[in-house]
SEVEXZA-262285 format. One record per residue (C-alpha): residue number from 1; residue in three letters; x, y, z. Coordinates in pm, whole numbers, plus 50000, padded with zeros to 5 digits. Layout:
BEGIN
+-----+-----+-------+-------+-------+
:   n : res :    px :    py :    pz :
+-----+-----+-------+-------+-------+
: NUM : ALA :     X :     Y :     Z :
...
+-----+-----+-------+-------+-------+
***
This chain:
BEGIN
+-----+-----+-------+-------+-------+
:   n : res :    px :    py :    pz :
+-----+-----+-------+-------+-------+
:   1 : MET : 55262 : 36131 : 63689 :
:   2 : PRO : 54938 : 36298 : 63798 :
:   3 : THR : 54689 : 36070 : 63961 :
:   4 : ASP : 54381 : 36290 : 63914 :
:   5 : ALA : 54130 : 36150 : 63662 :
:   6 : ALA : 53850 : 36307 : 63465 :
:   7 : ARG : 53512 : 36342 : 63637 :
:   8 : PRO : 53171 : 36412 : 63478 :
:   9 : PRO : 52942 : 36691 : 63599 :
:  10 : SER : 52750 : 36627 : 63920 :
:  11 : PRO : 52369 : 36660 : 63917 :
:  12 : PHE : 52397 : 36974 : 64132 :
:  13 : ILE : 52615 : 37147 : 63872 :
:  14 : LEU : 52375 : 37056 : 63592 :
:  15 : GLN : 52061 : 37157 : 63781 :
:  16 : HIS : 52186 : 37467 : 63965 :
:  17 : PRO : 52428 : 37664 : 63745 :
:  18 : ILE : 52343 : 37998 : 63909 :
:  19 : LEU : 52413 : 37868 : 64259 :
:  20 : THR : 52733 : 37709 : 64135 :
:  21 : ALA : 52851 : 38035 : 63977 :
:  22 : LEU : 52764 : 38223 : 64296 :
:  23 : ALA : 52965 : 37974 : 64502 :
:  24 : LEU : 53263 : 38006 : 64269 :
:  25 : SER : 53227 : 38385 : 64282 :
:  26 : LEU : 53329 : 38373 : 64647 :
:  27 : GLY : 53676 : 38297 : 64512 :
:  28 : THR : 53689 : 38637 : 64342 :
:  29 : ALA : 53541 : 38791 : 64657 :
:  30 : VAL : 53848 : 38658 : 64840 :
:  31 : ALA : 54111 : 38723 : 64571 :
:  32 : LEU : 54003 : 39073 : 64475 :
:  33 : GLY : 53723 : 39204 : 64696 :
:  34 : VAL : 53898 : 39125 : 65026 :
:  35 : ALA : 54267 : 39069 : 64956 :
:  36 : ARG : 54321 : 39352 : 64706 :
:  37 : PHE : 54052 : 39617 : 64683 :
:  38 : SER : 53975 : 39640 : 65055 :
:  39 : TYR : 54324 : 39785 : 65087 :
:  40 : ALA : 54172 : 40108 : 64955 :
:  41 : LEU : 53988 : 40140 : 65287 :
:  42 : LEU : 54312 : 40096 : 65480 :
:  43 : LEU : 54552 : 40295 : 65263 :
:  44 : ALA : 54486 : 40631 : 65428 :
:  45 : PRO : 54504 : 40512 : 65794 :
:  46 : MET : 54810 : 40295 : 65725 :
:  47 : ARG : 54978 : 40579 : 65536 :
:  48 : ALA : 54911 : 40823 : 65821 :
:  49 : ASP : 55019 : 40577 : 66090 :
:  50 : LEU : 55331 : 40445 : 65919 :
:  51 : GLY : 55440 : 40768 : 65751 :
:  52 : TRP : 55421 : 40643 : 65393 :
:  53 : PRO : 55429 : 40877 : 65091 :
:  54 : TYR : 55180 : 40797 : 64816 :
:  55 : LEU : 55458 : 40628 : 64619 :
:  56 : VAL : 55501 : 40367 : 64896 :
:  57 : ALA : 55127 : 40335 : 64957 :
:  58 : GLY : 55071 : 40270 : 64587 :
:  59 : GLY : 55373 : 40045 : 64579 :
:  60 : MET : 55191 : 39804 : 64811 :
:  61 : ASN : 54942 : 39731 : 64535 :
:  62 : THR : 55229 : 39717 : 64287 :
:  63 : GLY : 55378 : 39445 : 64504 :
:  64 : ASN : 55045 : 39265 : 64511 :
:  65 : ALA : 55027 : 39285 : 64132 :
:  66 : LEU : 55384 : 39152 : 64100 :
:  67 : GLY : 55283 : 38850 : 64307 :
:  68 : TYR : 54972 : 38820 : 64092 :
:  69 : LEU : 55192 : 38804 : 63781 :
:  70 : LEU : 55409 : 38532 : 63935 :
:  71 : GLY : 55098 : 38337 : 64032 :
:  72 : ALA : 54948 : 38373 : 63686 :
:  73 : LEU : 55268 : 38233 : 63536 :
:  74 : ALA : 55268 : 37940 : 63781 :
:  75 : THR : 54900 : 37845 : 63767 :
:  76 : PRO : 54901 : 37675 : 63422 :
:  77 : LEU : 55196 : 37463 : 63537 :
:  78 : LEU : 55010 : 37367 : 63854 :
:  79 : MET : 54699 : 37277 : 63657 :
:  80 : ARG : 54902 : 37028 : 63457 :
:  81 : ARG : 54962 : 36838 : 63780 :
:  82 : PHE : 54647 : 36911 : 63981 :
:  83 : LEU : 54280 : 36946 : 63903 :
:  84 : ALA : 54164 : 37306 : 63868 :
:  85 : HIS : 53928 : 37292 : 64164 :
:  86 : ARG : 54214 : 37185 : 64391 :
:  87 : VAL : 54425 : 37479 : 64276 :
:  88 : LEU : 54126 : 37707 : 64338 :
:  89 : ILE : 54061 : 37580 : 64690 :
:  90 : ALA : 54430 : 37586 : 64786 :
:  91 : GLY : 54463 : 37942 : 64659 :
:  92 : ALA : 54153 : 38055 : 64849 :
:  93 : PHE : 54261 : 37918 : 65184 :
:  94 : ALA : 54618 : 38043 : 65137 :
:  95 : THR : 54486 : 38393 : 65059 :
:  96 : ALA : 54256 : 38384 : 65361 :
:  97 : LEU : 54539 : 38289 : 65597 :
:  98 : LEU : 54773 : 38547 : 65445 :
:  99 : SER : 54509 : 38817 : 65499 :
: 100 : PHE : 54551 : 38780 : 65875 :
: 101 : LEU : 54925 : 38843 : 65871 :
: 102 : PRO : 54941 : 39221 : 65802 :
: 103 : ALA : 54783 : 39263 : 66145 :
: 104 : LEU : 55100 : 39125 : 66304 :
: 105 : THR : 55359 : 39378 : 66183 :
: 106 : THR : 55419 : 39749 : 66127 :
: 107 : ASP : 55735 : 39692 : 65924 :
: 108 : THR : 55699 : 39837 : 65574 :
: 109 : LEU : 55915 : 39574 : 65405 :
: 110 : LEU : 55722 : 39289 : 65565 :
: 111 : GLN : 55395 : 39450 : 65463 :
: 112 : LEU : 55523 : 39465 : 65105 :
: 113 : LEU : 55636 : 39102 : 65110 :
: 114 : LEU : 55294 : 38996 : 65239 :
: 115 : ARG : 55125 : 39188 : 64956 :
: 116 : VAL : 55347 : 39005 : 64705 :
: 117 : VAL : 55276 : 38657 : 64843 :
: 118 : THR : 54904 : 38732 : 64871 :
: 119 : GLY : 54912 : 38832 : 64504 :
: 120 : VAL : 55057 : 38490 : 64414 :
: 121 : SER : 54781 : 38300 : 64595 :
: 122 : SER : 54513 : 38532 : 64457 :
: 123 : ALA : 54620 : 38453 : 64101 :
: 124 : LEU : 54576 : 38081 : 64169 :
: 125 : ILE : 54214 : 38157 : 64253 :
: 126 : PHE : 54154 : 38383 : 63957 :
: 127 : VAL : 54298 : 38166 : 63680 :
: 128 : SER : 54169 : 37829 : 63804 :
: 129 : GLY : 53828 : 37976 : 63893 :
: 130 : GLY : 53808 : 38141 : 63551 :
: 131 : LEU : 53868 : 37803 : 63388 :
: 132 : LEU : 53602 : 37634 : 63601 :
: 133 : VAL : 53338 : 37898 : 63530 :
: 134 : SER : 53422 : 37875 : 63158 :
: 135 : ARG : 53343 : 37504 : 63173 :
: 136 : LEU : 53023 : 37582 : 63360 :
: 137 : ALA : 52928 : 37836 : 63092 :
: 138 : ALA : 52997 : 37578 : 62819 :
: 139 : MET : 52744 : 37342 : 62982 :
: 140 : HIS : 52482 : 37618 : 62997 :
: 141 : GLY : 52549 : 37812 : 62677 :
: 142 : HIS : 52225 : 38013 : 62687 :
: 143 : ARG : 52338 : 38161 : 63020 :
: 144 : ALA : 52710 : 38185 : 62948 :
: 145 : GLY : 52739 : 38563 : 62978 :
: 146 : LEU : 52542 : 38570 : 63302 :
: 147 : LEU : 52747 : 38290 : 63460 :
: 148 : LEU : 53076 : 38458 : 63370 :
: 149 : GLY : 52945 : 38789 : 63502 :
: 150 : LEU : 52830 : 38633 : 63829 :
: 151 : TYR : 53172 : 38478 : 63885 :
: 152 : TYR : 53368 : 38799 : 63836 :
: 153 : GLY : 53096 : 39009 : 63998 :
: 154 : GLY : 53155 : 38817 : 64321 :
: 155 : THR : 53432 : 39068 : 64383 :
: 156 : GLY : 53153 : 39312 : 64468 :
: 157 : LEU : 53041 : 39088 : 64755 :
: 158 : GLY : 53383 : 39123 : 64913 :
: 159 : ILE : 53387 : 39499 : 64858 :
: 160 : VAL : 53041 : 39546 : 65012 :
: 161 : ALA : 53123 : 39331 : 65315 :
: 162 : ALA : 53452 : 39514 : 65375 :
: 163 : SER : 53306 : 39860 : 65325 :
: 164 : LEU : 53028 : 39795 : 65576 :
: 165 : LEU : 53238 : 39615 : 65837 :
: 166 : VAL : 53585 : 39776 : 65828 :
: 167 : PRO : 53480 : 40125 : 65951 :
: 168 : PRO : 53297 : 40002 : 66266 :
: 169 : VAL : 53579 : 39760 : 66347 :
: 170 : MET : 53835 : 40040 : 66320 :
: 171 : ALA : 53611 : 40263 : 66533 :
: 172 : ALA : 53596 : 39988 : 66796 :
: 173 : ALA : 53975 : 39958 : 66784 :
: 174 : LEU : 54009 : 40331 : 66844 :
: 175 : ALA : 53761 : 40314 : 67132 :
: 176 : HIS : 53970 : 40041 : 67293 :
: 177 : GLY : 54288 : 40244 : 67255 :
: 178 : ALA : 54451 : 40020 : 66993 :
: 179 : ALA : 54787 : 40155 : 66883 :
: 180 : HIS : 54722 : 40059 : 66520 :
: 181 : PRO : 54347 : 40033 : 66454 :
: 182 : TRP : 54402 : 39917 : 66094 :
: 183 : GLN : 54542 : 39590 : 66234 :
: 184 : TRP : 54196 : 39502 : 66364 :
: 185 : ALA : 54064 : 39556 : 66013 :
: 186 : TRP : 54309 : 39304 : 65869 :
: 187 : LEU : 54193 : 39047 : 66124 :
: 188 : LEU : 53837 : 39110 : 66007 :
: 189 : LEU : 53936 : 39072 : 65640 :
: 190 : GLY : 54111 : 38744 : 65713 :
: 191 : THR : 53800 : 38615 : 65888 :
: 192 : LEU : 53578 : 38715 : 65593 :
: 193 : ALA : 53813 : 38546 : 65346 :
: 194 : LEU : 53827 : 38226 : 65551 :
: 195 : ALA : 53447 : 38207 : 65578 :
: 196 : ALA : 53406 : 38264 : 65204 :
: 197 : SER : 53664 : 37994 : 65127 :
: 198 : LEU : 53480 : 37741 : 65343 :
: 199 : VAL : 53150 : 37806 : 65164 :
: 200 : MET : 53311 : 37795 : 64819 :
: 201 : ALA : 53503 : 37472 : 64867 :
: 202 : GLY : 53203 : 37235 : 64865 :
: 203 : PRO : 53051 : 37330 : 64527 :
: 204 : ALA : 53398 : 37373 : 64373 :
: 205 : ARG : 53471 : 37004 : 64440 :
: 206 : LEU : 53164 : 36908 : 64234 :
: 207 : MET : 53285 : 37078 : 63916 :
: 208 : PRO : 53351 : 36853 : 63614 :
: 209 : THR : 53714 : 36806 : 63524 :
: 210 : THR : 53939 : 36675 : 63257 :
: 211 : ALA : 54243 : 36473 : 63352 :
: 212 : ALA : 54502 : 36688 : 63528 :
: 213 : HIS : 54770 : 36616 : 63269 :
: 214 : VAL : 54536 : 36730 : 62989 :
: 215 : GLN : 54356 : 37031 : 63132 :
: 216 : GLY : 54655 : 37263 : 63140 :
: 217 : ASN : 54790 : 37173 : 62797 :
: 218 : GLY : 54735 : 37359 : 62472 :
: 219 : ARG : 54946 : 37611 : 62285 :
: 220 : TRP : 54796 : 37900 : 62097 :
: 221 : GLN : 54921 : 38203 : 61908 :
: 222 : ALA : 54883 : 38504 : 62138 :
: 223 : ARG : 54913 : 38742 : 61846 :
: 224 : SER : 54573 : 38621 : 61723 :
: 225 : LEU : 54417 : 38821 : 62009 :
: 226 : LEU : 54688 : 39087 : 62020 :
: 227 : PHE : 54464 : 39393 : 62023 :
: 228 : GLY : 54250 : 39237 : 62294 :
: 229 : LEU : 54559 : 39169 : 62504 :
: 230 : ILE : 54698 : 39521 : 62459 :
: 231 : GLY : 54357 : 39672 : 62538 :
: 232 : TYR : 54353 : 39464 : 62856 :
: 233 : LEU : 54704 : 39582 : 62944 :
: 234 : PHE : 54578 : 39941 : 62931 :
: 235 : PHE : 54279 : 39835 : 63144 :
: 236 : GLY : 54516 : 39698 : 63410 :
: 237 : LEU : 54721 : 40019 : 63397 :
: 238 : GLY : 54415 : 40240 : 63437 :
: 239 : TYR : 54157 : 40079 : 63661 :
: 240 : ILE : 54398 : 39997 : 63946 :
: 241 : GLY : 54477 : 40363 : 64008 :
: 242 : TYR : 54111 : 40434 : 64079 :
: 243 : MET : 54064 : 40129 : 64302 :
: 244 : THR : 54382 : 40205 : 64495 :
: 245 : PHE : 54347 : 40579 : 64552 :
: 246 : VAL : 53986 : 40692 : 64514 :
: 247 : ILE : 53905 : 40650 : 64886 :
: 248 : ALA : 54220 : 40842 : 64981 :
: 249 : LEU : 54113 : 41120 : 64742 :
: 250 : LEU : 53766 : 41141 : 64895 :
: 251 : LYS : 53918 : 41163 : 65243 :
: 252 : GLU : 54154 : 41438 : 65128 :
: 253 : GLU : 53858 : 41631 : 64990 :
: 254 : GLY : 53680 : 41609 : 65326 :
: 255 : MET : 53399 : 41368 : 65244 :
: 256 : PRO : 53244 : 41242 : 65572 :
: 257 : ALA : 53330 : 40886 : 65671 :
: 258 : GLU : 52966 : 40774 : 65645 :
: 259 : ARG : 52947 : 40892 : 65285 :
: 260 : ILE : 53273 : 40718 : 65198 :
: 261 : THR : 53136 : 40393 : 65342 :
: 262 : LEU : 52820 : 40435 : 65133 :
: 263 : PHE : 53024 : 40519 : 64822 :
: 264 : PHE : 53237 : 40203 : 64846 :
: 265 : ALA : 52939 : 39984 : 64935 :
: 266 : LEU : 52745 : 40111 : 64633 :
: 267 : LEU : 53049 : 40053 : 64412 :
: 268 : GLY : 53061 : 39692 : 64535 :
: 269 : ALA : 52686 : 39644 : 64488 :
: 270 : ALA : 52711 : 39777 : 64132 :
: 271 : THR : 52997 : 39534 : 64068 :
: 272 : PHE : 52779 : 39240 : 64163 :
: 273 : ALA : 52477 : 39373 : 63971 :
: 274 : SER : 52687 : 39416 : 63657 :
: 275 : SER : 52669 : 39041 : 63593 :
: 276 : ARG : 52314 : 39080 : 63462 :
: 277 : ILE : 52359 : 39424 : 63306 :
: 278 : TRP : 52626 : 39312 : 63058 :
: 279 : ALA : 52537 : 38942 : 63013 :
: 280 : ARG : 52382 : 38981 : 62667 :
: 281 : MET : 52668 : 39195 : 62543 :
: 282 : LEU : 52922 : 38931 : 62649 :
: 283 : ASP : 52723 : 38667 : 62461 :
: 284 : ARG : 52679 : 38882 : 62151 :
: 285 : PHE : 53023 : 39028 : 62078 :
: 286 : ARG : 53298 : 38783 : 61989 :
: 287 : GLY : 53582 : 39032 : 61936 :
: 288 : GLY : 53709 : 39320 : 62148 :
: 289 : GLN : 53392 : 39530 : 62134 :
: 290 : SER : 53281 : 39449 : 62490 :
: 291 : LEU : 53621 : 39535 : 62637 :
: 292 : ALA : 53632 : 39856 : 62432 :
: 293 : ILE : 53289 : 39973 : 62548 :
: 294 : LEU : 53363 : 39897 : 62912 :
: 295 : ASN : 53707 : 40063 : 62900 :
: 296 : GLY : 53546 : 40377 : 62756 :
: 297 : LEU : 53285 : 40392 : 63032 :
: 298 : LEU : 53555 : 40332 : 63295 :
: 299 : ALA : 53760 : 40621 : 63156 :
: 300 : LEU : 53462 : 40850 : 63212 :
: 301 : ALA : 53402 : 40714 : 63563 :
: 302 : THR : 53768 : 40762 : 63656 :
: 303 : LEU : 53782 : 41117 : 63524 :
: 304 : LEU : 53479 : 41244 : 63720 :
: 305 : PRO : 53638 : 41255 : 64071 :
: 306 : ALA : 53953 : 41405 : 63917 :
: 307 : LEU : 53746 : 41698 : 63789 :
: 308 : THR : 53502 : 41763 : 64073 :
: 309 : ALA : 53435 : 41682 : 64437 :
: 310 : GLU : 53059 : 41731 : 64389 :
: 311 : PRO : 52892 : 41438 : 64574 :
: 312 : VAL : 52647 : 41359 : 64293 :
: 313 : ALA : 52931 : 41330 : 64042 :
: 314 : VAL : 53144 : 41126 : 64282 :
: 315 : PHE : 52864 : 40876 : 64354 :
: 316 : ALA : 52782 : 40854 : 63983 :
: 317 : SER : 53149 : 40774 : 63925 :
: 318 : GLY : 53143 : 40495 : 64183 :
: 319 : LEU : 52825 : 40339 : 64045 :
: 320 : LEU : 52949 : 40355 : 63685 :
: 321 : PHE : 53293 : 40222 : 63775 :
: 322 : GLY : 53151 : 39940 : 63986 :
: 323 : GLY : 52907 : 39851 : 63711 :
: 324 : CYS : 53185 : 39809 : 63454 :
: 325 : PHE : 53524 : 39715 : 63589 :
: 326 : LEU : 53481 : 39342 : 63664 :
: 327 : SER : 53268 : 39301 : 63354 :
: 328 : ALA : 53577 : 39412 : 63161 :
: 329 : VAL : 53756 : 39115 : 63316 :
: 330 : ALA : 53464 : 38887 : 63227 :
: 331 : SER : 53477 : 39015 : 62869 :
: 332 : THR : 53827 : 38872 : 62822 :
: 333 : THR : 53717 : 38528 : 62942 :
: 334 : ALA : 53423 : 38553 : 62703 :
: 335 : MET : 53667 : 38649 : 62425 :
: 336 : VAL : 53873 : 38338 : 62497 :
: 337 : ARG : 53562 : 38118 : 62496 :
: 338 : HIS : 53433 : 38266 : 62170 :
: 339 : ASN : 53761 : 38242 : 61980 :
: 340 : LEU : 53964 : 37949 : 62114 :
: 341 : PRO : 53888 : 37576 : 62139 :
: 342 : PRO : 53834 : 37443 : 62495 :
: 343 : HIS : 54178 : 37283 : 62521 :
: 344 : HIS : 54330 : 37629 : 62473 :
: 345 : TRP : 54116 : 37800 : 62738 :
: 346 : PRO : 54366 : 37756 : 63026 :
: 347 : ALA : 54648 : 37909 : 62821 :
: 348 : GLY : 54425 : 38188 : 62689 :
: 349 : ILE : 54285 : 38283 : 63031 :
: 350 : SER : 54634 : 38272 : 63177 :
: 351 : ALA : 54771 : 38500 : 62902 :
: 352 : PHE : 54506 : 38763 : 62971 :
: 353 : THR : 54569 : 38730 : 63346 :
: 354 : ILE : 54944 : 38780 : 63294 :
: 355 : ILE : 54900 : 39091 : 63080 :
: 356 : PHE : 54646 : 39222 : 63332 :
: 357 : ALA : 54902 : 39174 : 63610 :
: 358 : VAL : 55172 : 39359 : 63417 :
: 359 : GLY : 54944 : 39663 : 63390 :
: 360 : GLN : 54861 : 39646 : 63761 :
: 361 : ILE : 55229 : 39636 : 63852 :
: 362 : ILE : 55301 : 39960 : 63673 :
: 363 : GLY : 54979 : 40153 : 63736 :
: 364 : PRO : 54976 : 40217 : 64114 :
: 365 : THR : 55341 : 40325 : 64124 :
: 366 : ILE : 55294 : 40575 : 63840 :
: 367 : VAL : 54976 : 40717 : 63993 :
: 368 : GLY : 55140 : 40737 : 64336 :
: 369 : TRP : 55444 : 40912 : 64188 :
: 370 : ILE : 55219 : 41161 : 64008 :
: 371 : ALA : 55009 : 41213 : 64323 :
: 372 : ASP : 55319 : 41304 : 64527 :
: 373 : GLY : 55374 : 41595 : 64285 :
: 374 : ALA : 55194 : 41924 : 64238 :
: 375 : GLY : 54883 : 41783 : 64072 :
: 376 : GLY : 54798 : 41547 : 64358 :
: 377 : LEU : 54565 : 41252 : 64326 :
: 378 : GLN : 54345 : 41436 : 64077 :
: 379 : ARG : 54626 : 41437 : 63823 :
: 380 : GLY : 54704 : 41073 : 63904 :
: 381 : LEU : 54347 : 40969 : 63826 :
: 382 : SER : 54358 : 41170 : 63505 :
: 383 : PHE : 54649 : 40950 : 63397 :
: 384 : SER : 54439 : 40642 : 63482 :
: 385 : ALA : 54150 : 40773 : 63271 :
: 386 : LEU : 54388 : 40829 : 62978 :
: 387 : MET : 54510 : 40469 : 63000 :
: 388 : LEU : 54153 : 40338 : 63000 :
: 389 : LEU : 54069 : 40547 : 62695 :
: 390 : ALA : 54374 : 40404 : 62517 :
: 391 : GLY : 54250 : 40058 : 62612 :
: 392 : ALA : 53910 : 40130 : 62460 :
: 393 : LEU : 54059 : 40245 : 62129 :
: 394 : THR : 54294 : 39946 : 62112 :
: 395 : ALA : 54041 : 39676 : 62208 :
: 396 : TRP : 53797 : 39803 : 61944 :
: 397 : ARG : 54046 : 39687 : 61678 :
: 398 : GLN : 54025 : 39324 : 61795 :
: 399 : ARG : 53817 : 39127 : 61548 :
: 400 : PRO : 53671 : 38778 : 61602 :
: 401 : LEU : 53886 : 38492 : 61481 :
: 402 : ALA : 53761 : 38299 : 61183 :
+-----+-----+-------+-------+-------+
***
């Protein structure tokens, strides 16, 4: 039997919801900003050093998404035994420690296995953190959209930190004659993830809880949000191709390293800023409208670098993509909050996370396979844009539940 009991909100949580959401957002900075999306900065040097085709390079993120799916399936079961904040903290520290390990091997199979296991621990963060921020939003209903956006926008903090710090660390590794400079970058990413986990853990422990045996319970009919789920599947299929390969594309097209650093940093900054940009929309729309709008904008952002290497268009793509893609994730949590009773939130959030993971498993491998052909990465990103457009059309059909 679980021994964890219910706990009311602490005064800090009640008085400082913004600070609490920012602290929780460090979980997404670890799970996505550092552990997943920073791989885009390392894909090209690892591919060149280890002799990977694009299919294998993309397959690393497919492996990460497979682990993410397994973690999303396991998290509701864990939250029936343990309080959500404990699952969150355990996932964060596990992800941080796992982020050090790619620096210790050049074996492709081991790298893939590490990506899978890191995906599992990242999902623990994402699902449990999503539940906690949903409870926080319920306590501060007039700020619900902003709090959800801040949580998911924390991914941008991880992206900005990695984009500013990885290039100089790799340059230092080259200057010191390191055989594999990307290994130094993984050590940096592990350090960033560990620091973020330490800062997050304190406020996470103060979150209100229900009893562990209650908080993970609750069955619901997934078909009631079917169009939202399918639209989110297309989102997972489409967005991950951009986040996996866009840096490699810019390097192929000869963009200077300094501009690439600026591009990725601005994308991360736009991700964090998006929490305020879309807050009212998330509060207003109860069906799939928010996800549809964001998927449509993401399709445009993804198509731009596939059509032109013009710097203005490329930077516009990064800003637009960064300003939308994690808000699409937040929109599904908002959809769950608007349409399901609180005791169904864990199951609802987990269902969207699972369908998201399925899309991410398939997307990078397809884009990598396309990129190895005659059309290159441009054609691969065109496929991603098509998936996002399909997601927009599908999500628009999701109506609010009565």
